[in-house]
N, C-alpha and C positions, 0 to 999 in steps of 0.2 A: 453364404458362409459370413459370421455377421462381421462387429467392428472390427479392423484389427487392433489392438490397446495393448501397449508396455508401457510396465513403469519403472524405471530407475532412480534410487536415490542416489544425489550426489553429497550429500550432507544431511546431518539431522536423522538419521537411523540406528537405534541401538542405543541411544543417545541423546542427551540434551542439546545439540550442536544446533548452529545456524540451520533453517529451513531454504532448502534447497534440491527439488527433485525434476527427470526429466519425465515427459509424460505424451509416449509416440502415439500417433490417431489415426492410423491407415499413412501411415507416413510422413505426416505433419507433426512438427516436433516441438513441443509447448516446454517452457520453462516456468516449472509452478515457482514461484517465489526467489528470492535471488540474496540470500541473507550473510548475514557475517558479526564476528564478535565485536567489541569496543576493543580485545587485543589486536585487532587487523593481522592477525596470523594466513600471509599469502598461501602457506602449504593446505592451510584448508581448503584452497580452492583450486590445487590441483585437478579431483577429480571434473569440475567445472569446466577449465583451461582445454580438457579434451575434446567437449562437445559445444565450445561456447558458440565457434561459428557455423553450426551447424543450426543452430535456434531457429526458429521460424515466428517464436512470437512466446511475449513473457508475461506472465498473470502475475499480478500483485496484490497477497489478501490483507497485509495491515501495514500501515506506517513507521513503524520502528527498525531497530537496526540488525535484529535476527530476519525478519523476512525482505527488507529492500538493502542493506548495509553495502552486499559488494557490488550494485549495477553501477556505479561511475567506474569503481573498479574494473569491472569486465567487460564494461563500452570504452577504454580508454585504453587496455592493455591484452584483453584476452579475446578480443577480436570479436564481440557480440554487438549485433547489428541491427535484431530485431526489434519490431517494434512493442512496445510495452500498453498494459491493458490497465488499467487501476481505476478506483471511483476516485472523487472532486476530492473529497478529504484526504483519501490514503495519498495521492499525488503532492498535494499542498502540504500537508502534515510530517509527508517524507521529504521533501524537499527539505523544511525548515529542520528537520533532523539531522539529516547530513551537513546540514548549513550549522549547527549546533557541535555535529560531533567534529567537522575538519577543523572551527577556531577551537575548541580544546584543545584537540594534538598540534595546533600549530603556535599556540600560545605558548607550549612547555616542550618542542621537539621542532627541528625541522624535518616536517610531515611530506613524502612527497610522493606518500603513493597515487594521490589525486588531489587535482584541486577543486577549486568553487567552479571556474569554468569547467571542468569535465562533470561536476555535480548537475553546471547548469544544461549539458551537452545530454548527459542521461536523462534529464525530465524531459527535454524537448521532444525528445519519441512516445510520452508520455499520452495515449486516447483513455480521454475520461469518458466513464460512463455513467448512466445511470442505475440505482437497484431494479432489477427483474427488466432490465433492457434487453432484447436480445439483439447482438450484434454480430452479423453476418459475415463468414471471413471470405476471402477472394483467392481468386489465381489456386496457389496450391492447396489452399487449405479450404478450397468450394466445398459448399456441403455442410460445413461445419460451423455451429450456432455457439456462442460464449453469452454467459448472461451471470451476472453479481450477483449474489441476493446476501441477504442480512446475514452476519456472522455474530455479530455482537464484542465483547472482549475490548477493541478499540473503535472509537471514531471511523466510520466508514469501512470495518473491517470486511471481508468479504467471504461467501462461500461461493465458489464458482461451479456453476451447468455446464458440463460444455457435450452438447448434444453431437450425433452422427448416425444418420438412418434410424431415429427414432429410439436410439439408444442414449443413454445418459451418462457421462463419467462427472462425479460430484467429489469437487476436491472440497475438503474441508476440516481445516486445522482451527489451533487456539480457539472454540466456540464456545461461546455462554446462553445456556438454557434462561437465564435470568435474567430481569430487569433490574436496571440499573438509575442511579439516579440523573443520568445523560443519555443511556442508549438503554434499545428494547431487545427484547433477547433473541436467538437466534430463528430462522423460519427452515434450518433445516428437517426439523421433526414434518415437514409440509411434504418433504419429497416423500415417494411411496417406490421400492421396488426398483433403484437405478443399477444399471448393470455394473457399474464400479464404484465405489467407496472410498475415498483414501483420506483418512483421518489419523489423528495423533492419539496417540497413547500416553500423554504426557504429566495426566491428574489419577492414572487409573487404579492406583492405590491411594489414593488421597481423598476423603471425606470431609465436606464443609458443612460449618453447623450453621445457624440463622443468620441472617444478613442483620437484622435490626441489633440483636445480642455482637454482632463483632463490629459493629460501628462503634456502637455505646463502649464498646473497651479501648476499640482504639482511643475513643477521646476521653477518655475516664484517664486513659495509661500516660497520653500529654497534658492535659491539668494537671495531674498527681504531680509532674517532674518541675510543671512550669510554677506550680503554687510551691515549692521548694526552693526556688532562687535556679533551677537550672533551665538549658535551654535543648531544643531537639533538633536533632537532623533529619531530614527524611531523603533519602537519596533515590532521586526520580531518573525516571526516560523525560526527553523532550516536549513530548506533544501524544502523547499513551496515554496510560493508565492515572498518569496524574491528571487527569481531565477532572475524572471520579472525585481522587482525593482535593482537589481544589472545592468541588462545589459540597463534598459533607463538611470541609474546616469551616466553610464559608457559613452554612446554613447554621451547624451546631454553636460557634462564635457568635453569631446573632442570635438564635433561639437564647442562650444562658448568659449573653451579655457582655462577655467577655471582651479583655481589653489587649491581654497579650498579642502582640505585633505579629502577624505570617508574612513571611518574603517567598517569592517564586522566583528563584533563580537561574536563569539561563542565558547565555549571549543570543537567544531568540526571543525572549518569555513574551515582552510586548507585544511582537508579530504573530507570535504563536494564538494567545487570545482574541488580537485583532482579527483573525481568521475564524478562528472556531464560532464568535459572537455571528458569524456569517451561514454558518454550518446549523444553523437550527432544525431546517428538513431535514437531516441526516438523524438526528436525535430521536430522544423514545418521545412516546405519544403525550405525558404529562407537558413534557420543556412546550411544542410544539401549542400546545392548548393554550398553558399560560402566557405563550405570547401573542395568540389569536385574542385573546380575552383582556388583557390587560395591558399588551406589548411590553411587558417585562421580560428581558433577557434574562436567561439564568447564568451567564459569565459576564453580567456586569458584577462581577466583584464588589463586596462593599468592604469587608473584613482582610482582602487580601493585598498584599503590597506587590506588584511587578518592577523588577528591577533587574539590568543585565550586568552589574561588576560588583566586586565584595566592599565599597567603600561605602554604601548604607551602613550593612553590617557593623564596619568597623567604626562608626559612628555613634552605634549604642552601646559598644564597648560589651560589658558581660551583664546586660539587662534580658530578662529570660525574654525566649523567642522562640517562634518555629521555624524552621528554614528549609526548605524542598529544592533542591538542588540538583541539576545535572553534573554528571552522569548515576545512572543505578548502579554501575560494577563499582565504581570508584577508583576505576585506574586512571584517570583523568577528568577535565571539568572542577568547576567551583565545589562540588562535593567532596572530590579528593582534599584541597586545600583545609576546607572547613572540620574535616573528621579529625586531620591532625592536630589543628586549633581545639576540638573541642574535649578529644579524648582521655586528655590527662586530667579531668576533672569528671570527679566519681557523680555529681549530682545531675551531670549531663545525660543524654538519649541519643543513641541510635538507630534507629526505627526501621529496618528491614520492609517494606510492602512486595518485594516479590524474590525468586530465589536467584541469587547471584548466578551470573555464568563462572562455568567452568576456568579453573587457571585465574580468574579474578579477585583482587580484594575483599570485597564483598563477600564473596563466596568461603574465604578462606576467615572471616569474621563471624560465619552464621554456620559453624561446626560446633558441636557440643560434646566438651565445654568449648569459648571461645577462648583464643588465645590471650596470654596476658603481654605481650609485647609484639609486635609487626614490624618488618623493615621496610620502609615506602622511600620511593627519592622524591624530592622536591626539587624541581622545576620550575625557571623563569625565563623571561626574554628582555636582557639589556640591550641598550645601544652602545655601539663600538664607541671607544673612547680611544684618543694617545695614540699610541704606536701603532694599537691593532687598525683604528681607525684610518690610518695614513699608508697603510699595509693596505687594507680594503681597498681607497681607493685608489691605488699603484695599480694592483690587480684589474680592477675594472677599467682603466684609463689603458694596459697593456690588452686586453681583451678587445676592448675597441677599434683600438688599430689593426688588431688582426683580422677583425672582421672587413673593417674597410680595405687591407689589402686583399683578401679573400673577392671582397666584393667586386674591385676594380678588376683583379684577376677574370674574374666570369664575365665580366664586360668586355672586355678586351677579346676574348675568345669567341665573345657573342659576335663583334663588331668583325672578326676575322672573318666567321663561317657567314655572317652575312655579306662579306664583298663578294664570297664565291673564286672557285679557283681560277676565271680568267681574270681578275681582277687586277690591272695595272697602278699598284701604290707607288711607283715612281713617278708617274705621269701629273706634273697639277694640272689642276681646272685652269685653263685658259680665258683670264677676263682682263678688258680693256683697261687699263692702267687710268685712262684721263678719267673714264667714269666712276673709278675706284676713288678720283681725288675727287672728283666733285661731289662723290656722296659725304665723302670724310667732312668736305666743309659747308656744306649743309648742314651735315651731323652735330656740328661746332655749334652751330647758333644757338641750340635746344641745350644747350650744354650735353649731349650725348659724349660718346668715346668717339675721338676724334681718327680712328683706324678698326680696321678690322681686319683679321687674321684668315686670310682665305689660303696662302699656299699651302698644297699639301693636304687640301682637300679633298676626297673622293669618293664619290657617291657613290651608294649602292651599285649595284651592277640592275638590280630590280625597278629600281624609280625609275621616275620619266623626268623629275626638274625636281633641286630640292626646294620647297615651300612649308610656309607655316599649315599646322592644322588648320581646316577649316569646317565650321559645322554651320548648315543650313538651316534656316528656322521655317521650318513647316506648320506653324501654327496658325490655325482659320482666326481670321477677323471678319467681324459686323461692323452696324453701325455706331454698336456700345463699346467696341473694343475686340481684347482676344477673346476667342471663343474657348470655356473653359469646362472639364467635364468633371459634375462634382462629386463623382465616384473616386478619381485622384487626392479628394480632401477629405476623405472618411478614413478614420481608422479602424482597421480592421481587426476582427476578434485575434488570430493570432500577433499581429501587432502589437494590441492592448497586450498579452499574455507575455511577450518576448520583453515588453518596457518593463513588467516587472520582473523578471531572469535576472537574477545578479550577474553583472560583469566585474571586469577587473578594475575599472575605475567608476562610469555613469552606471544609475540607475542601483547602486545598493542599496537606497532608503528607504525601496519597494517592497524588500525583503527580509533584511536583517536591521540589526536596530543600529541606533548610532553611532554607540561607543563600540560597536564591533566593526561597522564603516569605517569607523575612523582607524582604528586600530590596524585595519588591511589596506588603508589609502597611503598609512602613513610608511614613507620610503625611506627613514632614516635607516642606514646600517644598525643592522642588531644579530645577535648570538644568545645561545640559550645554557645558560649555567645549570647543572646538577648538582645534588651531592644525596648520599642514601643517609638517611638518620633512621633512629629507632624509635618508635613511638611504643609507650607506656598506655595500654587499652584500661585503661579504669572507670571510663563511661559504662553505662551500662547498654547491653548490647539484646533484639529484640526483634523478630519475624514474626509478622501478622500476614496471612495469605490476602492479599487485595489485586491479585491478578486477574480476576475477573475470567476465570477458564471455569467450563461447566465441571463438577467434581466426579471420581471414579463411578459414582451410583448412577447418577442424571447420564454422562458416557454411555453406557451400558443399555439404558434407557430408552436413549436416543437413537442408537444404533438399530435396537430391537425393533423399533417403531418404524426405522426406515428399511429396515433389513434386504439390504444392496444382495445381488446376486453373488457379488463376489466382493471381498473388503481388503482393502490392503492398510496395513498397520507401520505408521513413522512414528520419528518423532518420541521419544520417550527413553527412559532408562530402560536397560535391559531388560531388570527385574518387573517393570510396567508392563512391558511392550510384552514380555511373556504370560505374561498375568491375563492381560485384556485377549490376547490369541487363546491361551485355554477355554477362558469364559465365553465366547462366541463359539470356537470351535463347538465345545459343548452345547450352547442353548439355543446356537442359530442355525438355521437351513441355509447356510451360505460356504464359499471357499474363503477360507482365511488365510493372509500370507504375512508374511514380518521379512522383508527383504532386509539384507545387509546393505551396505554403501558399494557403490556401483554394479550391484548386482541387479540384473535384469529378469524382472519376471514378465510372463506371458499371460494376462486376464483378456486374454478375447474372450468374447460373448460365445456360448454353445450354440445359443440361436441364428436359424439360420435366415435372412433378411434378402427379399427379393424387391426390386421397382418395379413397381404394374403400375398399366394404365388404365382407366376407365373410359371405356367405349362409349360414344354418343348415346348407342340406346339402351347401355344400361342406367346411363344418368337420367335418362328423359323418362325412366321408371321408378326413380329415387326419391324420396319425401324426406330432404332432413329436418334437424330439429335441431334449435341456436342449444348450446352449451356454452356459456361463457364466452370467450372470445371465436370458439371453435361451431362447427357444425355436426351432429355425428347423426349415422343413418343405419340400420341394419341391411345388408347386404347379402343377394343369394345372388352367385353367380358361377360363372365355369371359364379357367382359365385358356386363353388361345394365345397363338403368335401372329403376329402382324407386321412386316419390314423387321424381321427378327427380333422384335420386340416383344415381352408378356404385355398379353392385354387382357383385362375381366369381360368377359361379353354375358348375354341376359344366357340365363339358363337353357337349356333346349327341349328339357321340358318341367313341369309344374314341382318346383322346389315344398315339400313337406312343412307344415304349418312348423311352427317356433315357438318355443315357449317364450313370454314377454319377458324381457330384459329389463329390470330397474338401474340405471345407471346414475349414479352421485354416492357421496359418504356423507352419513348423517350423523350427526355431533348432539345425543341427548339434552346437551346444553343452548343449542342452538331450536333444537326443536320444544323445548320449554319454555324460552323468550315466545317462539310463535306462537304456541296456544294462551299464555297469559296476553297478547295482544288479540288475540281473538274474544278473550272472556274468562277461559278456561281457567279454573281453581286446580295448577298445578302444581308438585313438589317431588323430590327425592326423596326417595327412600328404601333402604338396600339395595344401594346400583341400580334400581329402577327408577322409570318417571310414573309417577302415580296420577294417574287424570280422572280428576273428579272422584267417584266415590268405588266407582267398580271397573275401573279401566286401569289398565296396568301397560306398558312400554317397556321393557328390558332390550338389553344388545346382546347378543352372545356369539362368543370368537374364541377361536385357539389362541388361547395367549401365550403359547410358545412361539409360534410364528409373527406374533405383533399383531399389526394392524391390516398385515397383509396376506394374512390367511383366510381360510372361511367364515365369514361373518353372517348371522341372522339377526333380523330383527324380528322379537316376538310380542306378538297382540294378544292381552290376554282379559279376558273378564266375561260376563254373559252378554249373547248377540240381542242387544238393545238398541237404540236409536243412538246413543252414546257412542256404542262400538262402531257402528258403521260411521259416524262424523269423525270421530278420531282417525278411523281408517281411510277416511277420503283423505284430511291434513296428511296424515302420513302419505298417501300416495304422491299428494304433490310438492313433495321434497323433494321429489328423483324423475326421472326424464326414463319416460317409458316405451321402448323400442320393441 
């Protein structure tokens, strides 16, 4: 029987909610992402709460709220304790995202769903992996291999491949096939015929235009507003798509020599860019090549100013400027306050680069036509003064006294318990009075206590005699002094990482910016005041798609190319999900599923897999050929049993000869480059490769089944010397068995 696989959406199915899915592979339970919206509605996590204690591993795909926002809350309140796996950028940038979200919430409310300590505790469980690194699970997950691959969309974004007994389960959501300024496209297209593909239908109904034109329209719309004296607000995420926007703005501002100020405003903006500067190997090829050749770091932003509070903006007053501020939802954070300030001016522009989350202010403003007025809640934290401060201090003093009384009662109970039932509290310890007086006199010479209270002291029944703690020094010494172990003074990697983690006091500078650290360390009693106001929306509201996801046409093409045996669709509106489901059911040779939230579907493979051992006699007659990291060979054998195990044995009779098998996947573009290096005149003509004057190489396959259908490579031309040379070169591109 094949590997048992079940999928259960916990959130993000037939809707655009946060992504969170339960995947069971032969009883081993993966949590695929652990997202939450900026609203932090705990009712969204009810399905997760039911299964959180049973999770064996968590796989994170992207460093934003929609993919990992609920992780600290789930670790603290829901009983989630499994190890977490992610790439290094997802770990670092995800941590900063959660810091920024907490600080934004804490400044305007008594936020208590999780703390920064909870964030640290959640991310301390993260195991960081590199792209294409095969990680073998142990214990309950024995035999399962997980590997992260490039997804595009966000820095460190991951397509997860989970392998068990030769069958692959691929989790690929929010991927992007296009190369961008700082990211390569996804490698999802290189996967062929996995047992299960779990992907999203988010963009199934959307088609995008050319990227250069989109970038040009984006810049033109900004410059037009700035030239007319207005300012532009771009609500952005903390450390995700904002990175692409920063590079676009920095490049075009430099090319056009524009002087309008650009500000990147989050609670962790400087820390974000500092980390991103060190992640060049995770970015696109162009950025890596530029750094290798000229040591130029793309994120040494020349036209963008990083700020962590609004003071810089207030100094500018009404000067035209571009502000990229978190959060993208406009629910909390700097973007919320700046929107309220800008909305009343018709010359200003609020430009959305991603669809707002359901129920948020951003989504409300993106409807067509947009509202003329919206109600918003303005909140801020202020220090307590006067009677409020006095009442607060009295309450704190009362709490301290109660805690002290409780502690003394507990200590007394422990003391009674340690005496045991046979202790005689009424019999004091007998001590020679003369020696007591001598001790008192001796003590008086040194200014010590003249008397010691002894009467009534009862030693515990378990003790031999009362004495002070004594610790023996067991250090070794030589002629030069104490012998030391150098390893004791070497800082381990885990300790270095822990010093970077944010604590309630020390170590804040390693993760968040100075202003945010001072805000947290300020122990002045404070309170939050709120008032609801109506904002007249006179500014321009524009939406441009800079989400960095593959559009509907590309998603359909990628799925057709991958051609999974079973396809599971998640995360998309009901219309988009149904549309993609119907398209794939009609055009692909795959079973297509689109489960509802908390609906479990069984996508166990129909194939039967058996584990067999190769006998020594059989292996001695096999000649293997190297194929990448593996070795391949043709085997003729018979199945037998040894010690109740299936074993492949040499055939009892001479097997019939088999037809030669060519192993490999030829790309005509690569073959063209190969022939050109050999000195051939080669060009593409009508989808075929024309070699010299007479020979043509073309690839013929079943277009409906993508690249996994039956394919043939046809060599056409007269039987001449060139024909045989081209054929020889063609054979060299394959492994012949």
